[in-house]
Residue, then its C-alpha position, 0 to 999 in steps of 0.5 A: x755185957x750180959x750181966x746175967x752170965x755173972x750170976x749163972x756160973x756153975x757151982x761151986x763157983x759164984x760171984x762170991x769167989x775172991x778174985x772173981x767177985x772184984x771183977x764182977x762188981x766192977x763189971x756190973x758197975x762199969x762194964x765198958x770201963x777198961x780193965x786191962x791194957x797190954x801192948x795194943x790190946x785192951x779188955x773192958x771189965x765186962x769182957x774180962x768177966x765174961x772170959x773169967x767165967x768161961x775159964x771157970x767153966x772149963x776148969x770145972x769140966x776138967x774136975x778142978x774145984x775151989x781149993x785146988x792149986x792150978x799153976x799159971x805161967x804168963x808173959x804179960x799178954x792179956x790172954x795169959x791173964x785170963x787163962 
């Protein structure tokens, strides 16, 4: 995992964002440790942090900012956990 990507999130998102900060701390400390398992697929903390960063960037591009409410629907699949 590229830990630099954790520090280069576009503003106003940062590693101090509530959920992301927890993921980022685990990703920096144990990037290869399994974070999520669903069916026969898993993601490490490093992979999860990278995916969360990508979703945050996409949301910013759509004009979503901290404090905005975003609905999330999921069936328990890993892809739905991320975004």
